C-alpha positions as CSV (number, residue, x, y, z in Angstrom):
1,M,72.1,-17.4,-57.4
2,R,68.4,-16.8,-58.6
3,A,65.7,-14.8,-56.4
4,R,63.6,-18.0,-56.9
5,D,66.3,-20.2,-55.2
6,L,67.0,-17.7,-52.7
7,R,63.1,-17.9,-51.8
8,K,63.1,-21.6,-51.7
9,T,66.0,-21.1,-49.2
10,A,64.5,-18.8,-47.0
11,L,62.8,-21.6,-45.3
12,G,65.9,-23.2,-44.3
13,T,68.3,-22.5,-41.3
14,H,70.3,-19.6,-42.8
15,V,70.8,-18.4,-46.3
16,S,74.0,-19.5,-48.2
17,L,75.5,-17.3,-50.8
18,F,78.3,-19.1,-53.5
19,L,80.1,-16.2,-54.9
20,M,82.7,-16.2,-57.6
21,P,86.6,-15.0,-57.2
22,A,86.6,-11.3,-57.4
23,Q,88.6,-11.3,-60.6
24,V,85.7,-13.2,-62.3
25,Q,83.2,-10.8,-61.0
26,N,82.0,-7.4,-62.2
27,R,83.9,-5.3,-61.0
28,D,80.9,-3.2,-59.4
29,A,80.6,-5.1,-56.5
30,L,77.9,-5.0,-54.3
31,T,78.4,-4.0,-50.6
32,V,77.3,-6.7,-48.0
33,S,75.4,-4.3,-46.4
34,E,73.6,-3.7,-50.2
35,L,73.5,-7.7,-50.7
36,T,71.6,-8.2,-47.8
37,R,69.1,-5.1,-47.8
38,R,69.0,-6.2,-51.5
39,I,67.7,-9.9,-49.7
40,R,65.6,-8.5,-47.4
41,Q,63.9,-6.9,-50.0
42,T,63.4,-10.0,-52.0
43,L,61.8,-11.7,-49.0
44,E,59.5,-9.2,-48.2
45,S,58.2,-8.6,-51.4
46,G,58.2,-11.9,-52.6
47,I,57.0,-13.7,-49.2
48,G,55.8,-10.6,-47.0
49,R,53.2,-11.9,-44.2
50,V,52.8,-15.5,-43.2
51,W,51.0,-17.6,-41.1
52,V,53.9,-20.4,-39.5
53,E,53.0,-23.0,-36.9
54,G,56.3,-24.6,-34.4
55,E,57.7,-25.0,-31.2
56,I,58.9,-22.3,-29.3
57,S,62.5,-22.6,-28.4
58,N,65.4,-20.3,-26.9
59,L,63.0,-17.8,-25.4
60,R,64.2,-14.8,-24.8
61,Q,63.0,-11.6,-22.7
62,Q,64.5,-8.2,-23.0
63,N,64.2,-5.4,-20.7
64,S,62.8,-3.1,-23.1
65,G,59.9,-5.5,-23.5
66,H,60.9,-7.3,-26.8
67,Q,61.0,-11.0,-27.0
68,Y,63.3,-13.6,-29.3
69,F,62.6,-16.7,-29.5
70,S,63.1,-19.7,-32.3
71,L,60.4,-21.7,-34.2
72,K,60.9,-25.0,-34.8
73,D,60.0,-28.0,-35.9
74,V,61.7,-31.5,-36.4
75,D,63.7,-30.6,-39.7
76,A,64.4,-26.6,-39.4
77,Q,64.0,-23.7,-37.4
78,I,63.4,-19.9,-37.7
79,R,64.6,-16.8,-35.6
80,C,61.2,-14.6,-34.4
81,V,61.4,-11.4,-32.6
82,L,58.1,-9.9,-31.0
83,F,58.4,-6.2,-30.2
84,R,57.1,-4.9,-26.9
85,G,54.2,-2.9,-29.0
86,Q,52.5,-6.1,-30.6
87,N,52.3,-8.2,-27.5
88,R,49.4,-6.7,-25.5
89,D,46.7,-9.3,-25.1
90,Q,48.8,-12.3,-26.7
91,V,49.5,-15.7,-25.4
92,A,52.4,-15.9,-22.2
93,L,55.2,-17.4,-24.2
94,R,57.4,-19.9,-23.2
95,D,59.4,-22.4,-24.2
96,G,57.3,-25.8,-25.4
97,L,54.3,-24.3,-26.3
98,Q,53.1,-25.0,-29.7
99,V,51.8,-21.9,-31.3
100,Q,50.6,-20.2,-34.4
101,V,52.0,-17.0,-35.2
102,Q,51.7,-14.3,-38.2
103,G,54.3,-12.0,-39.0
104,D,56.4,-10.4,-41.8
105,L,59.6,-12.6,-43.0
106,S,62.1,-9.6,-43.1
107,V,65.9,-10.0,-42.6
108,F,68.0,-8.6,-39.9
109,E,70.8,-7.3,-41.4
110,A,73.3,-6.6,-38.6
111,Q,73.3,-10.5,-38.3
112,G,72.7,-11.4,-42.1
113,Q,70.1,-13.7,-40.5
114,Y,66.5,-13.7,-41.7
115,Q,63.7,-13.8,-39.3
116,I,59.8,-13.1,-38.7
117,V,58.9,-10.0,-37.1
118,V,55.2,-11.5,-35.4
119,R,52.4,-9.7,-35.2
120,I,49.9,-12.4,-33.7
121,V,50.8,-15.5,-31.2
122,Q,48.0,-17.9,-30.7
123,P,48.3,-21.4,-29.4
124,K,48.1,-23.8,-31.8
125,G,44.8,-25.3,-32.9
126,I,43.3,-22.3,-30.6
127,G,40.2,-22.0,-33.2
128,E,38.8,-25.2,-32.7
129,L,38.9,-25.2,-28.8
130,Q,37.7,-21.7,-29.1
131,A,35.0,-23.0,-30.9
132,R,34.2,-26.0,-28.6
133,F,34.3,-23.7,-26.0
134,E,31.7,-21.0,-27.2
135,A,29.0,-24.0,-28.0
136,L,29.6,-25.5,-24.8
137,K,29.1,-22.2,-22.9
138,Q,26.1,-21.1,-24.8
139,R,24.7,-24.5,-24.0
140,L,24.9,-24.3,-20.3
141,E,23.8,-21.1,-20.3
142,A,20.8,-21.8,-22.1
143,E,19.9,-24.4,-19.8
144,G,20.3,-21.6,-17.0
145,L,23.3,-23.1,-14.9
146,F,24.9,-19.4,-14.7
147,R,22.3,-17.7,-13.8
148,S,22.5,-14.8,-11.4
149,E,19.9,-16.1,-9.0
150,R,21.6,-19.9,-8.6
151,K,24.9,-18.1,-7.2
152,R,25.1,-18.4,-3.7
153,K,26.3,-16.1,-1.0
154,I,30.4,-16.7,-0.1
155,P,29.9,-17.3,3.5
156,R,32.3,-14.3,5.1
157,F,33.5,-16.2,8.5
158,P,34.4,-19.5,7.1
159,R,36.0,-22.2,9.6
160,T,37.0,-24.7,7.1
161,I,37.7,-24.6,3.5
162,A,38.7,-27.1,0.8
163,L,41.3,-26.7,-1.8
164,V,40.0,-28.4,-4.8
165,T,44.0,-28.5,-6.6
166,S,47.2,-30.0,-7.5
167,P,49.1,-30.5,-4.6
168,T,52.3,-30.0,-6.2
169,G,51.7,-26.8,-8.3
170,A,52.3,-22.9,-7.4
171,A,48.8,-22.1,-7.0
172,V,48.6,-24.7,-3.9
173,R,51.2,-23.0,-2.5
174,D,50.4,-19.3,-3.0
175,M,47.0,-19.9,-1.5
176,L,47.9,-21.8,1.4
177,N,50.5,-18.9,2.2
178,V,47.5,-16.5,1.6
179,L,44.9,-18.2,3.9
180,A,47.4,-18.7,6.3
181,R,48.5,-14.9,6.8
182,R,44.8,-13.7,6.3
183,A,43.0,-16.1,8.3
184,P,45.0,-18.5,10.5
185,W,42.2,-19.7,12.8
186,V,40.8,-21.4,9.2
187,H,41.0,-25.3,9.0
188,L,42.1,-26.0,5.5
189,I,41.6,-29.4,3.6
190,V,43.9,-29.8,0.6
191,A,41.8,-31.8,-2.1
192,P,44.5,-33.3,-4.1
193,V,43.4,-33.5,-8.1
194,R,45.6,-33.8,-11.2
195,V,45.1,-30.4,-12.8
196,Q,46.2,-31.1,-16.5
197,G,46.4,-34.2,-18.6
198,D,44.3,-36.7,-19.9
199,G,41.3,-37.7,-17.9
200,A,41.6,-35.1,-15.1
201,H,38.5,-33.3,-15.4
202,E,37.1,-36.5,-14.1
203,E,39.5,-36.4,-11.5
204,I,38.3,-32.9,-10.8
205,A,34.4,-33.6,-11.1
206,A,34.4,-37.0,-8.7
207,M,36.2,-34.7,-6.0
208,I,34.1,-31.7,-5.9
209,R,30.9,-34.2,-5.8
210,R,32.6,-36.1,-3.0
211,L,33.0,-33.2,-1.1
212,S,29.6,-31.9,-1.8
213,E,28.1,-34.9,0.6
214,R,29.2,-33.1,3.5
215,A,29.0,-36.2,5.8
216,I,32.9,-37.3,5.4
217,P,34.2,-39.5,8.3
218,G,37.3,-38.0,9.9
219,L,36.2,-34.3,8.3
220,P,34.8,-30.8,9.7
221,V,31.5,-29.1,7.7
222,I,33.7,-27.5,4.9
223,D,31.9,-23.8,4.3
224,T,33.6,-23.3,1.1
225,L,35.2,-24.9,-1.6
226,I,38.0,-23.2,-4.0
227,V,38.7,-25.0,-7.4
228,A,42.2,-23.7,-8.6
229,R,45.2,-23.9,-10.5
230,G,47.9,-21.8,-12.3
231,G,47.4,-20.2,-15.7
232,G,49.0,-21.5,-19.1
233,S,47.7,-22.2,-22.4
234,I,44.0,-22.8,-23.4
235,E,45.2,-26.4,-23.8
236,D,46.4,-26.3,-20.6
237,L,43.0,-24.7,-18.5
238,W,41.1,-27.0,-20.9
239,N,39.9,-29.4,-18.0
240,F,38.0,-26.6,-16.6
241,N,36.1,-26.1,-19.4
242,E,34.8,-29.5,-19.6
243,E,30.9,-30.1,-19.2
244,S,31.4,-32.8,-16.1
245,V,33.3,-30.6,-14.1
246,A,30.7,-27.2,-14.9
247,R,27.6,-29.5,-13.8
248,A,29.6,-30.7,-10.7
249,V,30.5,-27.1,-9.7
250,A,26.7,-26.0,-10.2
251,E,25.5,-29.3,-8.3
252,C,27.6,-28.7,-5.4
253,S,26.0,-28.0,-2.2
254,I,28.9,-26.2,-0.8
255,P,29.3,-22.1,-2.0
256,V,32.1,-22.5,-4.5
257,I,34.9,-20.4,-5.9
258,S,37.0,-20.8,-9.1
259,G,40.7,-19.5,-9.0
260,V,41.7,-20.9,-12.3
261,G,44.5,-19.3,-14.8
262,H,45.4,-15.4,-14.8
263,E,43.4,-12.3,-15.0
264,I,42.9,-12.9,-18.7
265,D,41.8,-16.4,-18.3
266,F,38.1,-17.1,-18.6
267,T,37.3,-20.9,-18.0
268,I,33.4,-22.5,-18.1
269,C,34.4,-23.2,-14.6
270,D,34.4,-19.8,-13.7
271,F,30.8,-19.1,-15.1
272,A,29.2,-21.9,-13.2
273,A,31.2,-21.1,-9.8
274,D,29.2,-19.0,-7.0
275,L,32.3,-16.3,-7.4
276,R,35.0,-16.1,-10.3
277,A,38.9,-14.9,-8.6
278,P,41.3,-13.6,-11.4
279,T,44.0,-15.8,-9.5
280,P,44.3,-18.3,-7.3
281,S,46.0,-16.2,-4.9
282,A,42.8,-13.8,-5.4
283,A,40.5,-16.6,-4.6
284,A,42.3,-17.0,-1.3
285,E,41.7,-13.6,-0.6
286,V,38.2,-13.7,-1.6
287,A,37.2,-16.8,0.7
288,V,38.3,-15.0,4.1
289,P,39.0,-12.4,5.7
290,D,41.8,-10.4,6.4
291,Q,43.2,-10.6,10.2
292,V,44.8,-7.4,10.1
293,D,41.2,-5.6,8.8
294,L,39.5,-7.9,11.7
295,T,41.9,-6.2,14.6
296,N,41.9,-2.7,13.7
297,Y,37.6,-3.7,13.2
298,L,37.6,-4.9,16.6
299,G,39.9,-2.0,17.9
300,R,37.3,0.3,16.5
301,A,34.6,-1.2,17.5
302,R,36.4,-1.4,21.3
303,D,36.9,2.0,21.1
304,R,33.2,2.7,19.9
305,M,32.3,0.5,23.1
306,E,33.7,2.0,25.4
307,I,33.2,5.2,24.8
308,C,29.2,4.6,24.7
309,I,30.1,2.8,27.8
310,R,31.8,5.9,29.5
311,S,28.9,8.1,28.2
312,R,26.2,6.0,29.6
313,M,27.6,5.2,33.0
314,E,28.3,9.3,33.1
315,Q,24.3,9.4,32.3
316,S,23.7,7.2,34.9
317,R,25.8,8.8,37.5
318,R,24.4,12.2,36.8
319,L,20.9,10.8,37.1
320,L,21.9,9.1,40.3
321,E,23.0,12.3,41.8
322,L,19.9,14.4,40.7
323,V,17.5,11.4,42.6
324,S,20.0,11.9,45.2
325,R,19.5,14.9,45.8
326,S,15.5,15.0,45.3
327,A,12.8,14.6,48.2
328,A,11.3,11.4,47.1
329,F,14.8,10.4,48.2
330,R,15.4,12.1,50.9
331,E,12.2,12.1,52.5
332,P,10.5,9.1,51.1
333,G,7.9,9.0,54.2
334,R,6.6,12.4,53.8
335,I,6.1,12.0,50.2
336,L,4.0,8.7,50.8
337,T,1.9,10.5,53.2
338,E,1.3,13.6,51.1
339,R,0.5,10.9,48.0
340,Q,-2.0,9.5,50.3
341,Q,-3.9,12.5,51.3
342,R,-3.8,13.2,47.4
343,L,-5.4,9.9,47.0
344,D,-8.2,10.2,49.7
345,D,-8.9,13.6,48.3
346,A,-9.3,12.1,44.9
347,A,-11.8,9.2,46.0
348,Q,-13.8,11.8,48.0
349,R,-14.2,13.8,45.0
350,M,-14.8,10.9,43.0
351,E,-17.6,9.6,45.3
352,A,-19.3,13.0,45.2
353,T,-18.8,13.2,41.2
354,L,-20.6,9.5,41.3
355,E,-23.6,10.5,43.7
356,T,-24.0,13.8,41.2
357,R,-23.9,11.4,38.1
358,L,-26.3,9.0,39.7
359,H,-28.9,11.6,40.9
360,R,-29.3,13.1,37.2
361,L,-29.1,9.8,35.9
362,R,-32.5,9.3,38.4
363,D,-33.9,12.8,37.3
364,R,-33.7,11.8,33.3
365,V,-35.2,7.9,34.2
366,D,-38.2,9.3,35.4
367,H,-38.7,12.0,32.8
368,A,-38.8,9.6,30.7
369,T,-40.7,7.6,32.3
370,R,-43.6,10.2,32.5
371,L,-43.1,10.8,29.1
372,L,-43.6,7.2,28.2
373,E,-46.4,6.9,30.5
374,M,-47.9,10.0,28.8
375,S,-47.1,8.2,25.1
376,R,-49.1,4.7,25.9
377,P,-50.7,3.7,22.5
378,D,-54.5,3.0,24.3
379,R,-54.4,6.6,25.8
380,L,-53.3,8.4,22.6
381,L,-56.7,6.2,20.7
382,A,-58.8,7.4,22.8
383,Q,-57.8,10.7,22.7
384,R,-57.5,10.7,19.0
385,A,-61.1,8.9,19.1
386,E,-62.4,11.8,21.4
387,S,-61.4,14.1,18.9
388,L,-62.2,12.5,15.9
389,R,-66.0,12.7,17.6
390,L,-66.3,16.1,18.3
391,L,-64.8,17.0,14.7
392,G,-67.5,14.7,13.3
393,D,-70.2,17.0,15.4
394,R,-68.6,19.9,14.5
395,L,-68.6,19.1,10.9
396,E,-72.4,17.6,11.1
397,Q,-73.3,20.8,12.5
398,V,-71.2,22.9,9.7
399,V,-72.9,20.9,6.9
400,R,-76.3,21.4,7.9
401,R,-76.1,25.2,8.7
402,R,-74.7,25.8,5.0
403,L,-77.4,23.5,3.6
404,E,-80.0,26.0,5.6
405,E,-78.6,29.0,4.7
406,Q,-78.3,27.5,1.1
407,R,-81.6,26.7,1.0
408,Q,-83.2,30.0,2.3
409,R,-81.0,31.5,-0.8
410,L,-83.1,29.1,-3.2
411,V,-86.6,30.2,-2.0
412,P,-86.9,33.4,-3.2
413,L,-84.9,31.7,-6.9
414,G,-87.8,29.3,-7.2
415,N,-90.4,31.9,-7.3
416,L,-88.5,34.4,-9.8
417,V,-88.2,31.0,-11.7
418,R,-91.8,30.4,-11.9
419,T,-92.8,33.7,-12.2
420,L,-90.3,34.5,-15.6
421,G,-90.8,30.3,-16.7
422,P,-92.7,29.3,-19.6
423,E,-95.1,27.9,-17.3
424,S,-96.3,31.1,-15.8
425,V,-96.7,32.4,-19.3
426,L,-98.9,29.3,-20.6
427,N,-100.9,29.8,-17.6
428,R,-102.0,33.4,-18.5
429,G,-103.2,32.2,-22.2
430,Y,-100.1,32.2,-24.3
431,S,-99.2,28.8,-26.1
432,L,-95.5,27.7,-27.1
433,T,-94.7,26.1,-30.6
434,V,-91.7,23.8,-31.5
435,D,-90.8,22.3,-34.8
436,A,-90.5,18.5,-35.2
437,G,-87.3,19.2,-33.6
438,G,-88.4,20.7,-30.5
439,N,-87.0,24.0,-31.6
440,V,-88.8,27.0,-30.7
441,I,-90.6,28.9,-33.5
442,S,-90.5,32.7,-32.9
443,S,-91.1,33.7,-36.2
444,V,-92.8,32.5,-39.9
445,S,-90.3,33.3,-41.5
446,E,-88.8,29.5,-40.0
447,L,-91.5,28.2,-41.0
448,S,-92.8,26.2,-44.5
449,R,-95.5,24.9,-46.2
450,G,-96.3,21.3,-44.7
451,A,-94.1,21.6,-41.4
452,R,-95.4,19.5,-38.5
453,L,-95.5,21.6,-35.6
454,V,-96.4,20.5,-31.6
455,T,-98.1,23.6,-29.7
456,R,-97.9,23.5,-25.9
457,L,-101.1,25.1,-24.1
458,R,-101.3,25.6,-20.2
459,D,-103.1,21.7,-20.4
460,G,-101.6,20.2,-23.1
461,E,-100.1,20.0,-26.7
462,V,-101.9,20.5,-30.2
463,E,-100.1,18.9,-33.2
464,S,-100.4,20.7,-36.8
465,E,-99.4,21.0,-40.0
466,V,-98.7,24.9,-42.0
467,K,-100.7,24.9,-45.0
468,E,-100.1,28.3,-45.7
469,V,-97.3,31.1,-44.5
470,R,-98.4,34.2,-44.3
471,P,-96.2,37.0,-43.0
472,G,-97.5,39.5,-41.0
473,T,-96.6,43.4,-41.3
474,G,-96.0,44.3,-37.7
475,S,-92.5,44.2,-36.6
């Protein structure tokens, strides 16, 4: 059988080989192990790593952590193995799940079966669903539907909790068990909806909006709403990724806890809710306090209260003993009499102090009155006017005296001026000659022919013109 035919047959259920009788074949016959090894090498080198899609069946989980299953379609099937080291963060496998696997085509030599050694497992169509998930998440996030400011605080001690979930699934039983164990006093309302299948998201959104009205006849006021379902594939959980559910959760008037799927599952409902829990059971746990913890807390509070009360009572008892031994308690009449005497003494001292203060105030008022009387404007003006008159008289006397003194000093000076002045010289027969500009002529050198002169005499002036200049011989 040629390698090409072998490769084509490898896509079937098993490998069929047609061998010629030994006496006809080459004497160097292959062992089964050698032939199987060649087939494995041919498959691994000729086909190698592939992507295959189909339905899981005959799933078997080993204690070692390895998983064995068949991948089938309507016409054929192939064995697959997913080793423990490769199944981290993979899809939870189950019979009937439609998946796409990537792996290496090989042969399990011990049984002579060809198989796929799986590397990656993902639900069929996950690429398209993941793209829709991310697109819706980004659009609602841009609208502000997931903002932390919109998140409301979950009531710490709710009285009524509504569970929006399937009434027949394991999730509702888990939540009822947790709530009954942790908070048996809470009134539980199971709001039944389909959580899987076409149109389930419409039921979920409608139920959330109905419960959001709060005033429902026959039902108590709901404090907390839990939207939950168990784990599953992305297709199973897809109804909680629908926009109608996200908007109903975001617009709900009741605080909402989302507990959809397992720890690794995230839905649009989780982002829109006020609080996300990794599982339905975890949602029930965060919705109510634990009665054991509450009982322990109340017990500790009671112990602290008893200690505080005993301490306060002991303090009050000691204070009462002190008061009972005090004089105020034993002789209240005497103490009242002493207090009355102290009050009378204080009243007397106060009267004396007031009287002294009144005398001082009267003296200050009298002094101020006298100062005011002395400071009357009309009297001050009269005093200032009299002072000005006296100053005027003194000034006049001083001026007259100074003028007389100056006059007496000027008499001898006047006589001296008259004696030494030109008038006196003129009276003695002398004359004074000046030129046309009024300058005194004291030397012939100052004259020139034709100069006009004025000569002053004792009783008049004479004008003349220089005809000739004859310098004298004297000095």
